[in-house]
C-alpha positions in Angstrom: 0.1 -0.2 0.1 1.6 3.6 -0.9 1.1 6.5 1.3 1.1 9.4 0.1 2.8 12.7 1.8 1.5 16.1 1.9 4.3 18.7 1.7 3.0 21.5 2.1 5.9 23.9 0.9 7.2 21.2 -1.7 10.4 19.2 -1.7 12.7 21.4 -3.5 14.1 22.8 -0.3 14.6 18.9 1.5 16.1 18.6 -2.3 18.9 21.2 -2.6 20.2 20.3 0.9 20.7 17.0 0.5 23.5 16.6 -1.8 26.5 20.1 -1.2 26.8 20.6 -4.3 23.2 21.1 -5.5 22.9 23.2 -2.3 26.6 25.3 -3.1 25.1 25.9 -7.0 21.8 26.7 -5.6 23.5 29.5 -3.4 25.6 31.2 -6.1 22.7 31.3 -8.7 20.4 32.9 -5.7 23.1 35.6 -5.3 24.7 33.9 -2.3 29.1 34.1 -2.4 31.0 30.3 -1.5 34.0 29.5 -0.4 35.9 28.0 -3.6 35.5 24.5 -3.9 36.1 21.2 -6.2 33.9 18.2 -6.7 35.8 15.1 -5.8 35.1 11.3 -7.1 38.4 9.8 -6.2 42.1 10.2 -5.1 43.4 11.8 -8.5 41.0 14.6 -8.6 41.6 14.5 -4.8 44.8 15.3 -5.8 44.2 18.0 -8.3 42.0 19.8 -6.2 44.8 20.2 -3.6 46.5 21.1 -5.8 44.5 23.8 -7.2 42.7 25.2 -3.1 46.3 24.4 -1.1 46.2 23.6 2.4 44.5 23.3 4.7 40.8 22.0 3.0 38.0 20.7 4.0 37.0 17.0 2.5 33.2 17.1 3.0 30.5 14.1 1.9 28.1 15.5 -1.0 25.2 13.6 1.5 25.1 12.3 5.2 27.2 14.8 7.1 26.3 16.0 10.3 27.7 16.9 12.9 31.3 17.3 12.0 30.8 13.2 10.5 31.1 13.1 7.5 34.1 15.5 6.8 37.8 15.7 7.5 40.2 19.1 7.8 42.8 18.6 5.4 46.1 19.7 6.4 48.9 18.1 4.6 49.3 15.3 2.3 50.3 12.8 5.3 45.8 12.2 5.6 46.0 10.9 1.8 45.4 8.2 2.8 42.6 8.8 5.4 40.7 11.3 2.9 41.2 8.9 -0.4 38.8 6.4 2.5 35.9 9.2 2.7 36.1 9.8 -0.7 35.9 6.0 -1.6 32.8 5.9 0.2 30.7 8.6 -1.6 30.9 11.2 -3.8 32.7 14.5 -2.3 33.3 18.5 -2.1 36.4 19.8 -1.1 36.2 23.3 0.0 38.7 26.1 0.6 39.2 26.2 4.1 38.2 30.0 5.5 40.1 31.6 8.0 36.5 33.3 9.0 36.0 35.6 12.4 32.3 34.3 13.3 29.5 32.1 12.3 26.4 33.1 12.4 22.7 31.9 11.4 19.9 33.4 10.9 15.9 31.3 10.3 14.1 32.5 7.6 10.0 32.0 7.1 8.5 32.8 4.0 4.3 32.6 4.0 2.8 30.1 1.4 0.5 32.7 0.3 1.0 35.6 -2.0 1.4 38.5 0.1 1.9 36.6 3.2 5.7 38.1 3.5 8.9 37.1 4.5 10.4 37.4 8.1 13.6 36.8 9.8 14.5 35.8 13.5 17.6 38.0 15.1 20.9 36.4 13.9 23.1 34.8 16.2 26.6 33.8 16.6 27.2 29.7 16.8 30.3 28.8 18.5 31.3 25.2 18.0 32.9 22.1 19.6 34.5 19.7 17.7 32.3 20.6 14.5 29.1 20.0 17.0 27.3 23.2 17.4 27.2 24.5 21.6 26.1 27.3 21.9 24.0 30.1 20.0 24.1 33.3 21.1 21.0 35.9 20.6 21.7 38.5 19.0 25.3 37.8 17.6 27.4 40.9 18.2 27.3 42.0 14.8 27.2 46.0 14.1 23.7 47.1 12.5 24.9 46.8 8.8 26.3 43.9 8.9 23.0 42.5 10.7 20.9 44.0 7.5 22.9 42.5 4.9 22.5 39.1 6.1 18.6 39.4 6.7 18.3 40.9 3.1 20.7 38.2 1.9 18.8 35.1 3.5 15.3 36.6 2.5 17.0 36.9 -1.4 18.1 34.0 -1.2 15.0 31.8 0.0 12.9 33.9 -2.8 14.8 32.9 -5.6 15.2 29.6 -4.6 11.6 29.7 -3.9 11.4 28.6 -1.0 7.9 28.5 1.5 8.1 27.5 5.7 11.1 28.1 7.8 14.3 27.4 7.0 17.7 28.7 8.4 21.2 29.9 6.6 24.5 29.3 8.5 27.3 32.0 6.9 31.2 32.7 7.8 31.6 36.3 8.3 35.0 37.1 7.1 35.7 41.2 8.2 31.9 42.4 6.4 31.8 39.4 4.1 29.4 37.2 4.1 29.6 33.3 3.2 27.4 30.8 2.9 27.9 27.5 4.1 25.2 25.7 4.3 21.2 25.8 4.6 18.5 24.0 7.0 15.4 23.4 5.3 13.5 23.5 8.4 13.8 24.8 11.8 16.8 24.6 13.4 19.3 23.7 16.3 20.7 27.1 16.0 16.5 28.7 16.2 15.6 26.7 19.1 16.3 30.4 21.7 13.1 31.2 19.9 10.9 29.0 22.5 11.6 31.6 24.8 13.4 34.1 23.4 10.8 35.8 20.7 7.6 36.4 20.8 7.3 33.9 18.1 9.1 30.6 18.1 10.4 29.6 14.5 8.4 26.4 15.2 5.0 28.1 15.4 6.3 30.4 12.4 6.8 27.6 10.3 3.1 26.2 10.8 2.1 29.5 10.4 3.9 29.5 7.0 2.8 26.3 6.1 -0.9 26.7 6.6 -1.8 30.0 5.4 -1.9 32.1 8.6 -0.4 35.3 8.6 3.4 35.5 10.2 4.2 36.3 14.1 6.5 39.2 15.6 9.7 37.6 15.3 11.3 39.9 17.9 13.7 39.3 20.4 11.9 39.7 23.8 15.3 39.5 25.9 18.6 38.5 25.2 18.8 34.7 25.0 21.9 32.2 25.3 21.1 28.6 24.1 23.3 25.9 24.7 23.8 22.0 23.9 23.8 19.2 25.5 25.3 15.8 24.5 25.1 12.2 26.3 28.2 12.7 28.3 26.0 15.6 29.6 23.0 13.9 30.8 24.0 13.2 34.5 25.0 16.9 35.2 22.1 18.2 33.2 20.0 16.2 36.2 21.7 18.1 39.0 21.0 20.9 37.1 17.2 20.7 37.1 17.3 20.2 40.8 18.3 23.8 40.9 15.5 25.4 39.5 17.7 28.0 38.6 15.6 31.4 37.8 15.3 32.2 33.7 16.4 28.7 32.7 14.3 26.2 30.1 15.6 22.7 29.8 14.1 21.2 27.0 14.5 17.3 26.8 14.6 15.3 23.7 13.9 12.4 25.1 15.8 10.3 23.3 16.3 6.6 25.0 20.5 6.5 24.7 22.5 8.7 26.2 25.9 8.6 23.8 29.1 10.2 23.5 28.4 13.4 22.0 24.7 13.1 20.4 22.5 16.1 21.1 20.4 14.8 24.5 18.7 18.3 24.9 19.1 22.2 24.7 19.4 24.7 27.7 17.6 28.2 26.7 19.4 31.4 29.5 17.4 34.4 29.3 19.6 37.5 30.5 22.0 36.4 32.1 25.4 38.0 32.9 28.7 36.3 31.4 30.6 35.2 34.3 27.5 33.4 35.7 26.7 31.7 33.0 30.2 30.5 32.5 30.5 29.2 36.2 26.7 26.9 35.8 27.9 25.8 32.0 31.7 24.4 33.9 29.9 22.9 36.8 26.8 21.6 34.8 28.5 20.7 31.4 
């Protein structure tokens, strides 16, 4: 028996984001700048690409990679064997390494129906540990001009790709330049702070968009910091729950097994002073 799925926003967002080459080509066509890259499917192509792009470079699988999985930062030719093992399994893309100042992301929602408009949530600064998103800070510490540039570019890409619903874009910031990294065709980890931090959450906004409702306001109600916790942090978070800290919101994803480096949930902190937050994280993470 065949099952029919109704995807109101269509399959295009998933189709583009499932393959890094398609994603980059679509981003360029939409007016974004990406890191210089080469498609590689074997050792010879990889060697040629490294000769052209130089070291260091980032090798990523075209599909299936997440949280640092499916990618290698190649620092020298000595890592060629390791890199070739990845290329053997699946088509890859080699990117020139970007020595960026900051990584940021922005969640965008475009209404399904004509005249429903497009909204953006406040830009966040993203901090990673071991290639896994560790912390998202809202608002990102960027100037107004760069903020406007991010919002304008995100809306432009969304419109030109013809995408509706909620999605997220990640960019590298280098000076006043924005370099497209990747997109997620859904509510995104870096936007979880919107649940407590904004008038409308990214989840509600997505439902509003795909059902034709008016989009909600996305103003940041108060500064918010979202911190992911992984399998190895579960015991510490359990202790933190008992403390009932003010303006602290713990979200447990209900996963059965707490595996090392597996995202088990996140905590959103509202209007915390930096030194107090650092002490909390040091104690429970």
